[in-house]
C-alpha positions, 0 to 999 in steps of 0.5 A: 063173320070170319077171320078174313074180311076184305076192303070193299072200297076206300073213299075220300073227299076234299071238303068236310060235310060231303059224300066221299068218292071211291078212289083206287087207293089211299095213303095213310100218314100220322094225320090220316088219309093223305088228301082227305078233308078230315086228315089232321090232328084231331080225333076222327082221322079215318072212318070205317063202315061195314057193307053189311051195315050199309045193306041194312040201312038200304033195306030199312030206307028202301033205297040203294046207299052207295059206299062213301055216302056215309062219309066213311073212308074205308068200307069193309066186309066180313069184319066185325067193326064192333070188336075193332078198337082205336090203333088196331092194325089190319093186314090186308092182302 
């Protein structure tokens, strides 16, 4: 993986426990992603998942997994998310 990654998709849902839907853009505030069901004053406001992990899971299960299906808010590519900590910041663009 390189120092340069990308955001593949940003996703939201209006109800908890549902697959998130890709959207063109999101706005973050102190409670997470505005309009997302998981926004609020708690421990899991914004979730990230790598496209590489989705690809591995797709191969293991022999089916296409779509972005948002794991209820992730941000799908990345080329970023080692195992090295990302809480409150780390990303510069995009």
